[in-house]
Each structure stands twice: as C-alpha cells, then as structure tokens.
LOVOGU-26831 format. One record per residue: residue in three letters; chain; residue number from 1; x, y, z of N, C-alpha, C in turn. Coordinates in Angstrom, 3 decimals, decimal comma. Atoms other than C-alpha are relative to their C-alpha. Layout:
aa: ALA | ch: A | i: NUM | n.xx: X | n.yy: Y | n.zz: Z | ca.xx: X | ca.yy: Y | ca.zz: Z | c.xx: X | c.yy: Y | c.zz: Z
...
This chain:
aa: MET | ch: A | i: 1 | n.xx: 0,090 | n.yy: -1,411 | n.zz: 0,335 | ca.xx: -2,423 | ca.yy: -2,969 | ca.zz: 12,238 | c.xx: 1,167 | c.yy: 0,726 | c.zz: 0,652
aa: PRO | ch: A | i: 2 | n.xx: -1,126 | n.yy: -0,718 | n.zz: -0,591 | ca.xx: 0,650 | ca.yy: -0,828 | ca.zz: 12,717 | c.xx: -0,467 | c.yy: 1,239 | c.zz: 0,762
aa: TYR | ch: A | i: 3 | n.xx: 0,316 | n.yy: -1,202 | n.zz: -0,771 | ca.xx: 0,583 | ca.yy: 1,921 | ca.zz: 15,252 | c.xx: 1,208 | c.yy: 0,919 | c.zz: -0,049
aa: ILE | ch: A | i: 4 | n.xx: -1,054 | n.yy: -0,979 | n.zz: 0,171 | ca.xx: 2,625 | ca.yy: 4,974 | ca.zz: 14,481 | c.xx: -0,005 | c.yy: 0,890 | c.zz: 1,240
aa: LYS | ch: A | i: 5 | n.xx: -0,072 | n.yy: -0,818 | n.zz: -1,208 | ca.xx: 3,841 | ca.yy: 6,889 | ca.zz: 17,525 | c.xx: -0,605 | c.yy: 1,378 | c.zz: -0,248
aa: ALA | ch: A | i: 6 | n.xx: 0,726 | n.yy: -1,264 | n.zz: 0,134 | ca.xx: 1,798 | ca.yy: 10,003 | ca.zz: 18,132 | c.xx: 0,893 | c.yy: 1,226 | c.zz: 0,185
aa: ASN | ch: A | i: 7 | n.xx: -0,780 | n.yy: -1,173 | n.zz: -0,394 | ca.xx: 4,629 | ca.yy: 12,229 | ca.zz: 19,308 | c.xx: 1,214 | c.yy: 0,307 | c.zz: -0,872
aa: ASP | ch: A | i: 8 | n.xx: -1,189 | n.yy: -0,281 | n.zz: 0,803 | ca.xx: 7,183 | ca.yy: 12,147 | ca.zz: 16,495 | c.xx: -0,300 | c.yy: 0,682 | c.zz: -1,340
aa: GLY | ch: A | i: 9 | n.xx: 0,365 | n.yy: -0,724 | n.zz: 1,211 | ca.xx: 5,273 | ca.yy: 13,907 | ca.zz: 13,698 | c.xx: -0,339 | c.yy: -0,868 | c.zz: -1,205
aa: ARG | ch: A | i: 10 | n.xx: 0,266 | n.yy: 0,870 | n.zz: 1,155 | ca.xx: 4,929 | ca.yy: 10,860 | ca.zz: 11,417 | c.xx: -1,490 | c.yy: -0,142 | c.zz: -0,280
aa: ARG | ch: A | i: 11 | n.xx: 1,451 | n.yy: 0,125 | n.zz: 0,231 | ca.xx: 1,166 | ca.yy: 10,498 | ca.zz: 11,953 | c.xx: -0,508 | c.yy: 1,171 | c.zz: -0,830
aa: GLN | ch: A | i: 12 | n.xx: 0,481 | n.yy: -1,181 | n.zz: 0,715 | ca.xx: 0,549 | ca.yy: 14,039 | ca.zz: 10,829 | c.xx: 0,544 | c.yy: 0,039 | c.zz: -1,425
aa: ALA | ch: A | i: 13 | n.xx: -0,591 | n.yy: 0,021 | n.zz: 1,337 | ca.xx: 2,934 | ca.yy: 13,699 | ca.zz: 7,897 | c.xx: -0,754 | c.yy: -0,973 | c.zz: -0,906
aa: LEU | ch: A | i: 14 | n.xx: 0,736 | n.yy: 0,987 | n.zz: 0,788 | ca.xx: 1,093 | ca.yy: 10,563 | ca.zz: 6,723 | c.xx: -1,415 | c.yy: 0,474 | c.zz: -0,297
aa: ARG | ch: A | i: 15 | n.xx: 1,352 | n.yy: -0,548 | n.zz: 0,214 | ca.xx: -2,312 | ca.yy: 12,206 | ca.zz: 7,188 | c.xx: 0,003 | c.yy: 1,079 | c.zz: -1,069
aa: ASP | ch: A | i: 16 | n.xx: -0,121 | n.yy: -1,094 | n.zz: 0,969 | ca.xx: -1,096 | ca.yy: 15,123 | ca.zz: 5,091 | c.xx: 0,456 | c.yy: -0,483 | c.zz: -1,377
aa: GLY | ch: A | i: 17 | n.xx: -0,391 | n.yy: 0,549 | n.zz: 1,290 | ca.xx: -0,079 | ca.yy: 12,780 | ca.zz: 2,277 | c.xx: 1,487 | c.yy: -0,191 | c.zz: -0,191
aa: GLY | ch: A | i: 18 | n.xx: -1,441 | n.yy: 0,221 | n.zz: 0,094 | ca.xx: 3,614 | ca.yy: 12,461 | ca.zz: 3,070 | c.xx: 0,317 | c.yy: -1,420 | c.zz: -0,433
aa: ILE | ch: A | i: 19 | n.xx: -0,410 | n.yy: 1,310 | n.zz: 0,496 | ca.xx: 5,557 | ca.yy: 9,505 | ca.zz: 1,712 | c.xx: 0,159 | c.yy: -0,984 | c.zz: 1,157
aa: ALA | ch: A | i: 20 | n.xx: -0,150 | n.yy: 1,074 | n.zz: -0,969 | ca.xx: 5,166 | ca.yy: 6,314 | ca.zz: 3,737 | c.xx: 1,372 | c.yy: -0,635 | c.zz: -0,201
aa: LEU | ch: A | i: 21 | n.xx: -1,360 | n.yy: 0,535 | n.zz: 0,083 | ca.xx: 8,638 | ca.yy: 4,975 | ca.zz: 4,526 | c.xx: 0,056 | c.yy: -1,506 | c.zz: 0,210
aa: THR | ch: A | i: 22 | n.xx: 0,051 | n.yy: 1,436 | n.zz: -0,286 | ca.xx: 7,605 | ca.yy: 1,482 | ca.zz: 5,647 | c.xx: -1,379 | c.yy: -0,531 | c.zz: -0,379
aa: ALA | ch: A | i: 23 | n.xx: 1,299 | n.yy: 0,625 | n.zz: 0,267 | ca.xx: 4,827 | ca.yy: -1,000 | ca.zz: 4,949 | c.xx: -1,003 | c.yy: 0,378 | c.zz: 1,094
aa: GLY | ch: A | i: 24 | n.xx: 0,879 | n.yy: -0,381 | n.zz: -1,099 | ca.xx: 3,408 | ca.yy: -0,175 | ca.zz: 8,367 | c.xx: -0,544 | c.yy: 1,405 | c.zz: -0,171
aa: GLU | ch: A | i: 25 | n.xx: 0,468 | n.yy: -1,364 | n.zz: 0,236 | ca.xx: 3,232 | ca.yy: 3,502 | ca.zz: 7,513 | c.xx: -0,976 | c.yy: 0,054 | c.zz: -1,163
aa: LEU | ch: A | i: 26 | n.xx: 0,940 | n.yy: 0,040 | n.zz: 1,126 | ca.xx: 1,552 | ca.yy: 2,737 | ca.zz: 4,186 | c.xx: -1,349 | c.yy: -0,525 | c.zz: 0,461
aa: ASN | ch: A | i: 27 | n.xx: 1,229 | n.yy: 0,560 | n.zz: -0,550 | ca.xx: -1,013 | ca.yy: 0,597 | ca.zz: 5,992 | c.xx: -0,734 | c.yy: 1,059 | c.zz: 0,830
aa: TYR | ch: A | i: 28 | n.xx: 0,589 | n.yy: -1,042 | n.zz: -0,845 | ca.xx: -1,620 | ca.yy: 3,354 | ca.zz: 8,544 | c.xx: -0,629 | c.yy: 1,104 | c.zz: -0,857
aa: GLN | ch: A | i: 29 | n.xx: 0,447 | n.yy: -1,094 | n.zz: 0,857 | ca.xx: -1,964 | ca.yy: 5,989 | ca.zz: 5,830 | c.xx: -1,303 | c.yy: -0,352 | c.zz: -0,715
aa: ILE | ch: A | i: 30 | n.xx: 1,214 | n.yy: 0,428 | n.zz: 0,702 | ca.xx: -4,533 | ca.yy: 4,041 | ca.zz: 3,837 | c.xx: -1,144 | c.yy: -0,180 | c.zz: 0,981
aa: PHE | ch: A | i: 31 | n.xx: 1,048 | n.yy: 0,229 | n.zz: -1,000 | ca.xx: -6,469 | ca.yy: 2,957 | ca.zz: 6,933 | c.xx: -0,566 | c.yy: 1,325 | c.zz: 0,506
aa: TYR | ch: A | i: 32 | n.xx: 0,448 | n.yy: -1,316 | n.zz: -0,468 | ca.xx: -6,614 | ca.yy: 6,550 | ca.zz: 8,170 | c.xx: -0,964 | c.yy: 0,629 | c.zz: -1,005
aa: TRP | ch: A | i: 33 | n.xx: 0,841 | n.yy: -0,622 | n.zz: 1,022 | ca.xx: -8,048 | ca.yy: 7,779 | ca.zz: 4,867 | c.xx: -1,339 | c.yy: -0,712 | c.zz: -0,128
aa: VAL | ch: A | i: 34 | n.xx: 1,264 | n.yy: 0,749 | n.zz: 0,061 | ca.xx: -10,644 | ca.yy: 4,999 | ca.zz: 4,763 | c.xx: -0,847 | c.yy: 0,321 | c.zz: 1,223
aa: LYS | ch: A | i: 35 | n.xx: 0,738 | n.yy: -0,269 | n.zz: -1,237 | ca.xx: -11,610 | ca.yy: 5,600 | ca.zz: 8,384 | c.xx: -0,668 | c.yy: 1,371 | c.zz: -0,039
aa: HIS | ch: A | i: 36 | n.xx: 0,521 | n.yy: -1,365 | n.zz: -0,028 | ca.xx: -12,128 | ca.yy: 9,308 | ca.zz: 7,814 | c.xx: -0,776 | c.yy: 0,409 | c.zz: -1,243
aa: TYR | ch: A | i: 37 | n.xx: 0,662 | n.yy: -0,397 | n.zz: 1,240 | ca.xx: -13,361 | ca.yy: 9,412 | ca.zz: 4,217 | c.xx: -0,825 | c.yy: -1,106 | c.zz: -0,630
aa: GLY | ch: A | i: 38 | n.xx: 0,808 | n.yy: 1,105 | n.zz: 0,501 | ca.xx: -14,990 | ca.yy: 5,999 | ca.zz: 3,688 | c.xx: 0,602 | c.yy: -0,663 | c.zz: -1,223
aa: CYS | ch: A | i: 39 | n.xx: -0,489 | n.yy: 0,812 | n.zz: 1,126 | ca.xx: -14,497 | ca.yy: 3,403 | ca.zz: 0,962 | c.xx: -0,708 | c.yy: 0,333 | c.zz: -1,303
aa: GLU | ch: A | i: 40 | n.xx: 0,784 | n.yy: -0,269 | n.zz: 1,198 | ca.xx: -16,994 | ca.yy: 4,818 | ca.zz: -1,495 | c.xx: 0,666 | c.yy: 1,044 | c.zz: -0,878
aa: GLY | ch: A | i: 41 | n.xx: -0,449 | n.yy: -1,013 | n.zz: 0,947 | ca.xx: -16,061 | ca.yy: 6,699 | ca.zz: -4,610 | c.xx: 1,407 | c.yy: -0,221 | c.zz: -0,515
aa: ASN | ch: A | i: 42 | n.xx: -1,272 | n.yy: 0,137 | n.zz: 0,693 | ca.xx: -13,132 | ca.yy: 6,937 | ca.zz: -6,933 | c.xx: 1,117 | c.yy: 0,806 | c.zz: 0,664
aa: HIS | ch: A | i: 43 | n.xx: -1,016 | n.yy: -0,860 | n.zz: -0,615 | ca.xx: -11,364 | ca.yy: 9,609 | ca.zz: -4,862 | c.xx: 0,966 | c.yy: -0,795 | c.zz: 0,876
aa: LEU | ch: A | i: 44 | n.xx: -0,857 | n.yy: 0,776 | n.zz: -0,896 | ca.xx: -10,063 | ca.yy: 7,055 | ca.zz: -2,369 | c.xx: 0,934 | c.yy: -0,915 | c.zz: -0,789
aa: THR | ch: A | i: 45 | n.xx: -0,859 | n.yy: 0,833 | n.zz: 0,837 | ca.xx: -8,768 | ca.yy: 4,728 | ca.zz: -5,068 | c.xx: 1,143 | c.yy: 0,829 | c.zz: -0,561
aa: GLU | ch: A | i: 46 | n.xx: -1,043 | n.yy: -0,866 | n.zz: 0,564 | ca.xx: -6,892 | ca.yy: 7,605 | ca.zz: -6,689 | c.xx: 0,988 | c.yy: 0,437 | c.zz: 1,074
aa: LYS | ch: A | i: 47 | n.xx: -0,879 | n.yy: -0,402 | n.zz: -1,111 | ca.xx: -5,528 | ca.yy: 8,781 | ca.zz: -3,331 | c.xx: 0,911 | c.yy: -1,161 | c.zz: 0,393
aa: THR | ch: A | i: 48 | n.xx: -0,788 | n.yy: 1,171 | n.zz: -0,373 | ca.xx: -4,404 | ca.yy: 5,262 | ca.zz: -2,472 | c.xx: 1,045 | c.yy: -0,319 | c.zz: -1,062
aa: LYS | ch: A | i: 49 | n.xx: -0,989 | n.yy: 0,202 | n.zz: 1,079 | ca.xx: -2,729 | ca.yy: 4,889 | ca.zz: -5,885 | c.xx: 1,178 | c.yy: 0,947 | c.zz: 0,176
aa: GLN | ch: A | i: 50 | n.xx: -1,077 | n.yy: -0,973 | n.zz: -0,209 | ca.xx: -0,758 | ca.yy: 8,035 | ca.zz: -5,120 | c.xx: 0,867 | c.yy: -0,386 | c.zz: 1,193
aa: PHE | ch: A | i: 51 | n.xx: -0,772 | n.yy: 0,468 | n.zz: -1,160 | ca.xx: 0,240 | ca.yy: 6,724 | ca.zz: -1,685 | c.xx: 0,932 | c.yy: -1,139 | c.zz: -0,407
aa: ILE | ch: A | i: 52 | n.xx: -0,796 | n.yy: 1,152 | n.zz: 0,445 | ca.xx: 1,445 | ca.yy: 3,492 | ca.zz: -3,324 | c.xx: 1,138 | c.yy: 0,446 | c.zz: -0,902
aa: LYS | ch: A | i: 53 | n.xx: -1,032 | n.yy: -0,500 | n.zz: 0,917 | ca.xx: 3,302 | ca.yy: 5,303 | ca.zz: -6,092 | c.xx: 1,129 | c.yy: 0,669 | c.zz: 0,776
aa: ASN | ch: A | i: 54 | n.xx: -1,003 | n.yy: -0,669 | n.zz: -0,820 | ca.xx: 5,078 | ca.yy: 7,470 | ca.zz: -3,534 | c.xx: 0,830 | c.yy: -1,011 | c.zz: 0,793
aa: PHE | ch: A | i: 55 | n.xx: -0,682 | n.yy: 1,022 | n.zz: -0,795 | ca.xx: 5,925 | ca.yy: 4,437 | ca.zz: -1,396 | c.xx: 0,980 | c.yy: -0,802 | c.zz: -0,857
aa: LEU | ch: A | i: 56 | n.xx: -0,853 | n.yy: 0,813 | n.zz: 0,871 | ca.xx: 7,321 | ca.yy: 2,418 | ca.zz: -4,318 | c.xx: 1,200 | c.yy: 0,785 | c.zz: -0,519
aa: GLY | ch: A | i: 57 | n.xx: -1,092 | n.yy: -0,835 | n.zz: 0,482 | ca.xx: 9,433 | ca.yy: 5,332 | ca.zz: -5,543 | c.xx: 0,287 | c.yy: -0,216 | c.zz: -1,474
aa: GLU | ch: A | i: 58 | n.xx: -0,369 | n.yy: 0,034 | n.zz: 1,416 | ca.xx: 11,170 | ca.yy: 5,686 | ca.zz: -8,881 | c.xx: 0,473 | c.yy: -1,372 | c.zz: -0,472
aa: LYS | ch: A | i: 59 | n.xx: -0,552 | n.yy: 1,303 | n.zz: 0,377 | ca.xx: 12,875 | ca.yy: 2,272 | ca.zz: -8,859 | c.xx: -0,417 | c.yy: -1,050 | c.zz: 1,029
aa: PRO | ch: A | i: 60 | n.xx: 0,455 | n.yy: 1,008 | n.zz: -0,967 | ca.xx: 10,763 | ca.yy: -0,276 | ca.zz: -6,987 | c.xx: 0,881 | c.yy: -1,252 | c.zz: -0,063
aa: ASN | ch: A | i: 61 | n.xx: -0,741 | n.yy: 1,256 | n.zz: -0,057 | ca.xx: 12,521 | ca.yy: -3,428 | ca.zz: -5,865 | c.xx: -0,906 | c.yy: -1,068 | c.zz: 0,628
aa: TYR | ch: A | i: 62 | n.xx: 0,795 | n.yy: 1,105 | n.zz: -0,535 | ca.xx: 11,351 | ca.yy: -6,810 | ca.zz: -4,597 | c.xx: -0,570 | c.yy: 0,340 | c.zz: 1,380
aa: GLN | ch: A | i: 63 | n.xx: 0,447 | n.yy: -0,295 | n.zz: -1,358 | ca.xx: 11,166 | ca.yy: -5,630 | ca.zz: -0,987 | c.xx: -1,158 | c.yy: 0,994 | c.zz: 0,004
aa: LYS | ch: A | i: 64 | n.xx: 1,076 | n.yy: -1,001 | n.zz: 0,072 | ca.xx: 9,033 | ca.yy: -2,585 | ca.zz: -1,868 | c.xx: -1,296 | c.yy: -0,617 | c.zz: -0,515
aa: TYR | ch: A | i: 65 | n.xx: 1,205 | n.yy: 0,652 | n.zz: 0,524 | ca.xx: 6,623 | ca.yy: -4,650 | ca.zz: -3,983 | c.xx: -0,603 | c.yy: -0,930 | c.zz: 1,042
aa: ASN | ch: A | i: 66 | n.xx: 0,471 | n.yy: 0,928 | n.zz: -1,019 | ca.xx: 6,398 | ca.yy: -7,279 | ca.zz: -1,257 | c.xx: -0,643 | c.yy: 0,745 | c.zz: 1,165
aa: ASP | ch: A | i: 67 | n.xx: 0,551 | n.yy: -0,792 | n.zz: -1,102 | ca.xx: 5,839 | ca.yy: -4,674 | ca.zz: 1,456 | c.xx: -1,331 | c.yy: 0,644 | c.zz: -0,386
aa: MET | ch: A | i: 68 | n.xx: 1,226 | n.yy: -0,640 | n.zz: 0,457 | ca.xx: 3,200 | ca.yy: -2,888 | ca.zz: -0,614 | c.xx: -1,153 | c.yy: -0,996 | c.zz: -0,060
aa: THR | ch: A | i: 69 | n.xx: 1,081 | n.yy: 0,975 | n.zz: 0,107 | ca.xx: 1,228 | ca.yy: -6,046 | ca.zz: -1,351 | c.xx: -0,447 | c.yy: -0,475 | c.zz: 1,385
aa: GLY | ch: A | i: 70 | n.xx: 0,351 | n.yy: 0,395 | n.zz: -1,370 | ca.xx: 1,380 | ca.yy: -7,116 | ca.zz: 2,286 | c.xx: -0,801 | c.yy: 1,070 | c.zz: 0,726
aa: ALA | ch: A | i: 71 | n.xx: 0,724 | n.yy: -1,105 | n.zz: -0,642 | ca.xx: 0,238 | ca.yy: -3,689 | ca.zz: 3,470 | c.xx: -1,436 | c.yy: 0,069 | c.zz: -0,511
aa: LEU | ch: A | i: 72 | n.xx: 1,356 | n.yy: -0,057 | n.zz: 0,550 | ca.xx: -2,755 | ca.yy: -3,762 | ca.zz: 1,114 | c.xx: -0,868 | c.yy: -1,139 | c.zz: 0,529
aa: VAL | ch: A | i: 73 | n.xx: 0,766 | n.yy: 1,148 | n.zz: -0,499 | ca.xx: -3,825 | ca.yy: -7,253 | ca.zz: 2,214 | c.xx: -0,373 | c.yy: 0,195 | c.zz: 1,466
aa: ARG | ch: A | i: 74 | n.xx: 0,282 | n.yy: -0,173 | n.zz: -1,434 | ca.xx: -3,520 | ca.yy: -6,467 | ca.zz: 5,923 | c.xx: -0,935 | c.yy: 1,182 | c.zz: 0,245
aa: CYS | ch: A | i: 75 | n.xx: 0,880 | n.yy: -1,151 | n.zz: -0,155 | ca.xx: -5,171 | ca.yy: -3,070 | ca.zz: 5,565 | c.xx: -1,433 | c.yy: -0,390 | c.zz: -0,365
aa: TYR | ch: A | i: 76 | n.xx: 1,309 | n.yy: 0,509 | n.zz: 0,409 | ca.xx: -8,074 | ca.yy: -4,720 | ca.zz: 3,711 | c.xx: -0,651 | c.yy: -0,770 | c.zz: 1,159
aa: ALA | ch: A | i: 77 | n.xx: 0,530 | n.yy: 0,817 | n.zz: -1,094 | ca.xx: -8,498 | ca.yy: -7,212 | ca.zz: 6,578 | c.xx: -0,387 | c.yy: 0,849 | c.zz: 1,205
aa: GLU | ch: A | i: 78 | n.xx: 0,297 | n.yy: -0,845 | n.zz: -1,164 | ca.xx: -8,367 | ca.yy: -4,530 | ca.zz: 9,269 | c.xx: -1,202 | c.yy: 0,916 | c.zz: -0,251
aa: ILE | ch: A | i: 79 | n.xx: 1,167 | n.yy: -0,831 | n.zz: 0,317 | ca.xx: -10,895 | ca.yy: -2,318 | ca.zz: 7,486 | c.xx: -1,265 | c.yy: -0,826 | c.zz: 0,169
aa: LYS | ch: A | i: 80 | n.xx: 1,168 | n.yy: 0,880 | n.zz: -0,159 | ca.xx: -13,313 | ca.yy: -5,247 | ca.zz: 7,310 | c.xx: -0,257 | c.yy: -0,294 | c.zz: 1,476
aa: ARG | ch: A | i: 81 | n.xx: 0,138 | n.yy: 0,405 | n.zz: -1,404 | ca.xx: -12,659 | ca.yy: -6,266 | ca.zz: 10,920 | c.xx: -0,411 | c.yy: 1,157 | c.zz: 0,899
aa: ARG | ch: A | i: 82 | n.xx: 0,202 | n.yy: -1,093 | n.zz: -0,955 | ca.xx: -12,576 | ca.yy: -2,899 | ca.zz: 12,655 | c.xx: -1,036 | c.yy: 1,018 | c.zz: -0,431
aa: LEU | ch: A | i: 83 | n.xx: 0,935 | n.yy: -1,027 | n.zz: 0,477 | ca.xx: -14,613 | ca.yy: -0,595 | ca.zz: 10,451 | c.xx: -1,258 | c.yy: -0,608 | c.zz: -0,604
aa: GLU | ch: A | i: 84 | n.xx: 1,122 | n.yy: 0,718 | n.zz: 0,606 | ca.xx: -16,952 | ca.yy: -3,247 | ca.zz: 9,044 | c.xx: -0,421 | c.yy: 0,623 | c.zz: -1,326
aa: GLN | ch: A | i: 85 | n.xx: 0,228 | n.yy: -0,557 | n.zz: 1,329 | ca.xx: -16,596 | ca.yy: -1,719 | ca.zz: 5,595 | c.xx: 0,606 | c.yy: -0,937 | c.zz: -1,035
aa: ASP | ch: A | i: 86 | n.xx: -0,522 | n.yy: 0,776 | n.zz: 1,110 | ca.xx: -16,055 | ca.yy: -3,411 | ca.zz: 2,282 | c.xx: 1,098 | c.yy: 0,811 | c.zz: -0,664
aa: ALA | ch: A | i: 87 | n.xx: -1,149 | n.yy: -0,705 | n.zz: 0,576 | ca.xx: -12,615 | ca.yy: -2,434 | ca.zz: 1,010 | c.xx: 0,555 | c.yy: -0,754 | c.zz: -1,200
aa: ASP | ch: A | i: 88 | n.xx: -0,430 | n.yy: 0,770 | n.zz: 1,169 | ca.xx: -12,543 | ca.yy: -4,489 | ca.zz: -2,188 | c.xx: 0,883 | c.yy: 0,809 | c.zz: -0,941
aa: PHE | ch: A | i: 89 | n.xx: -0,840 | n.yy: -0,829 | n.zz: 0,860 | ca.xx: -10,939 | ca.yy: -1,527 | ca.zz: -3,937 | c.xx: 1,487 | c.yy: -0,269 | c.zz: 0,258
aa: LEU | ch: A | i: 90 | n.xx: -1,404 | n.yy: 0,305 | n.zz: -0,304 | ca.xx: -7,699 | ca.yy: -2,508 | ca.zz: -2,147 | c.xx: 0,458 | c.yy: -1,275 | c.zz: -0,703
aa: LEU | ch: A | i: 91 | n.xx: -0,344 | n.yy: 1,238 | n.zz: 0,701 | ca.xx: -7,771 | ca.yy: -6,019 | ca.zz: -3,593 | c.xx: 0,078 | c.yy: 0,237 | c.zz: -1,505
aa: GLU | ch: A | i: 92 | n.xx: -0,049 | n.yy: -0,357 | n.zz: 1,423 | ca.xx: -8,506 | ca.yy: -4,563 | ca.zz: -7,025 | c.xx: 1,292 | c.yy: 0,747 | c.zz: -0,322
aa: LEU | ch: A | i: 93 | n.xx: -1,278 | n.yy: -0,697 | n.zz: 0,192 | ca.xx: -5,539 | ca.yy: -2,209 | ca.zz: -6,648 | c.xx: 1,159 | c.yy: -0,988 | c.zz: 0,019
aa: LEU | ch: A | i: 94 | n.xx: -1,038 | n.yy: 1,019 | n.zz: -0,103 | ca.xx: -3,382 | ca.yy: -5,133 | ca.zz: -5,592 | c.xx: 0,107 | c.yy: -0,772 | c.zz: -1,316
aa: ALA | ch: A | i: 95 | n.xx: 0,011 | n.yy: 0,753 | n.zz: 1,261 | ca.xx: -4,407 | ca.yy: -7,089 | ca.zz: -8,703 | c.xx: 0,516 | c.yy: 0,852 | c.zz: -1,160
aa: SER | ch: A | i: 96 | n.xx: -0,433 | n.yy: -0,870 | n.zz: 1,095 | ca.xx: -3,693 | ca.yy: -4,069 | ca.zz: -10,899 | c.xx: 1,525 | c.yy: 0,094 | c.zz: -0,102
aa: TYR | ch: A | i: 97 | n.xx: -1,462 | n.yy: -0,035 | n.zz: 0,008 | ca.xx: 0,001 | ca.yy: -4,326 | ca.zz: -9,966 | c.xx: 0,614 | c.yy: -1,312 | c.zz: -0,484
aa: ASN | ch: A | i: 98 | n.xx: -0,539 | n.yy: 1,305 | n.zz: 0,399 | ca.xx: 0,329 | ca.yy: -7,960 | ca.zz: -11,123 | c.xx: 0,893 | c.yy: 0,085 | c.zz: -1,220
aa: ASP | ch: A | i: 99 | n.xx: -0,817 | n.yy: -0,093 | n.zz: 1,218 | ca.xx: 1,599 | ca.yy: -7,085 | ca.zz: -14,603 | c.xx: 1,331 | c.yy: 0,690 | c.zz: 0,270
aa: GLU | ch: A | i: 100 | n.xx: -1,226 | n.yy: -0,737 | n.zz: -0,316 | ca.xx: 4,115 | ca.yy: -4,576 | ca.zz: -13,254 | c.xx: 0,979 | c.yy: -0,873 | c.zz: 0,786
aa: ILE | ch: A | i: 101 | n.xx: -0,848 | n.yy: 0,876 | n.zz: -0,819 | ca.xx: 5,417 | ca.yy: -7,037 | ca.zz: -10,672 | c.xx: 0,513 | c.yy: -1,170 | c.zz: -0,836
aa: ASP | ch: A | i: 102 | n.xx: -0,428 | n.yy: 1,097 | n.zz: 0,870 | ca.xx: 5,507 | ca.yy: -9,861 | ca.zz: -13,241 | c.xx: 1,158 | c.yy: 0,443 | c.zz: -0,896
aa: LYS | ch: A | i: 103 | n.xx: -1,082 | n.yy: -0,510 | n.zz: 0,853 | ca.xx: 7,652 | ca.yy: -7,710 | ca.zz: -15,562 | c.xx: 1,295 | c.yy: 0,146 | c.zz: 0,792
aa: TYR | ch: A | i: 104 | n.xx: -1,169 | n.yy: -0,140 | n.zz: -0,862 | ca.xx: 9,999 | ca.yy: -6,905 | ca.zz: -12,693 | c.xx: 0,632 | c.yy: -1,378 | c.zz: 0,253
aa: GLU | ch: A | i: 105 | n.xx: -0,501 | n.yy: 1,353 | n.zz: -0,273 | ca.xx: 10,285 | ca.yy: -10,615 | ca.zz: -11,827 | c.xx: 0,695 | c.yy: -0,588 | c.zz: -1,233
aa: ASP | ch: A | i: 106 | n.xx: -0,607 | n.yy: 0,519 | n.zz: 1,229 | ca.xx: 11,002 | ca.yy: -11,522 | ca.zz: -15,481 | c.xx: 1,369 | c.yy: 0,628 | c.zz: -0,260
aa: ILE | ch: A | i: 107 | n.xx: -1,291 | n.yy: -0,678 | n.zz: 0,163 | ca.xx: 13,781 | ca.yy: -8,925 | ca.zz: -15,651 | c.xx: 1,028 | c.yy: -0,611 | c.zz: 0,962
aa: LYS | ch: A | i: 108 | n.xx: -0,931 | n.yy: 0,548 | n.zz: -0,989 | ca.xx: 15,339 | ca.yy: -10,297 | ca.zz: -12,474 | c.xx: 0,384 | c.yy: -1,442 | c.zz: -0,312
aa: ILE | ch: A | i: 109 | n.xx: -0,338 | n.yy: 1,364 | n.zz: 0,423 | ca.xx: 15,142 | ca.yy: -13,865 | ca.zz: -13,811 | c.xx: 1,080 | c.yy: 0,069 | c.zz: -1,069
aa: GLN | ch: A | i: 110 | n.xx: -0,998 | n.yy: -0,153 | n.zz: 1,060 | ca.xx: 17,065 | ca.yy: -12,711 | ca.zz: -16,876 | c.xx: 1,350 | c.yy: 0,437 | c.zz: 0,560
aa: GLU | ch: A | i: 111 | n.xx: -1,249 | n.yy: -0,525 | n.zz: -0,576 | ca.xx: 19,630 | ca.yy: -10,830 | ca.zz: -14,791 | c.xx: 0,700 | c.yy: -1,008 | c.zz: 0,908
aa: ASN | ch: A | i: 112 | n.xx: -0,601 | n.yy: 0,814 | n.zz: -1,067 | ca.xx: 20,150 | ca.yy: -13,388 | ca.zz: -12,035 | c.xx: -0,191 | c.yy: -1,503 | c.zz: -0,155
aa: GLY | ch: A | i: 113 | n.xx: 0,316 | n.yy: 1,423 | n.zz: 0,152 | ca.xx: 18,843 | ca.yy: -16,711 | ca.zz: -13,315 | c.xx: -1,227 | c.yy: -0,365 | c.zz: 0,819
aa: ASP | ch: A | i: 114 | n.xx: 1,231 | n.yy: 0,455 | n.zz: -0,644 | ca.xx: 15,728 | ca.yy: -18,593 | ca.zz: -12,281 | c.xx: 0,306 | c.yy: -0,868 | c.zz: 1,223
aa: VAL | ch: A | i: 115 | n.xx: -0,123 | n.yy: 0,925 | n.zz: -1,123 | ca.xx: 15,153 | ca.yy: -20,663 | ca.zz: -9,189 | c.xx: 0,354 | c.yy: -1,378 | c.zz: -0,571
aa: GLU | ch: A | i: 116 | n.xx: -0,456 | n.yy: 1,292 | n.zz: 0,520 | ca.xx: 16,951 | ca.yy: -23,979 | ca.zz: -9,718 | c.xx: -0,813 | c.yy: -1,131 | c.zz: 0,561
C-alpha cells in the first residue's frame, strides 16, 4: 500500500478527486474512497472509473495500462486484508479494460512487430 506524504498537499488533492500521477497515488485514491464510502453501490464503481480515466489520460501507453492494472490488483488485496471488505468491483473494472488493452497491444504489434 503506498503512503502519500501528509505534508505536501497530494493527499488532499487525491481525496478531492485530483488526477493521480503515479500508480501509488491511484491506489491511495481508490483505497481512501473505499475506506470512507464502502464498496457497496454503483457510485464507487463510477468514481473509480473516473479516477482511472484521469490517470490514463488522453493517450494511454503501456506503462500507464500496466501501472493501472497493478494498482487495481494491489488495492483489491489491501482492501480485503486491511478493511476486510469484498472489493470484487475492482477486479470487474480490471477485466473491463481487457478489450481496450488488447486493441492497444495489437496496434503496437503492427507498428513495432511481434515478439520473435
């Protein structure tokens, strides 16, 4: 679980819905919302989708997709471990990006060639 320093303003920015700049910040942002608002209901899924969209930006790349998927997996594990809540919505969100990531990978195979 990433720990964002308390004295530089990033925690508050993330709590207020600011754009996460790193995978650690995305993890923190999602975990904070789950901790304070619970895993129930569609509101959290929609909020998390917005956090992810903001994190990925207009032109996601391999690193952003990789960081996002890693943040969701680790956040899921920490919610289960520390909050003892079921956060399956995170795994469902992760799966919902498979087609988008697959398309990105196919484009890059065409542009750069496949693994030999």
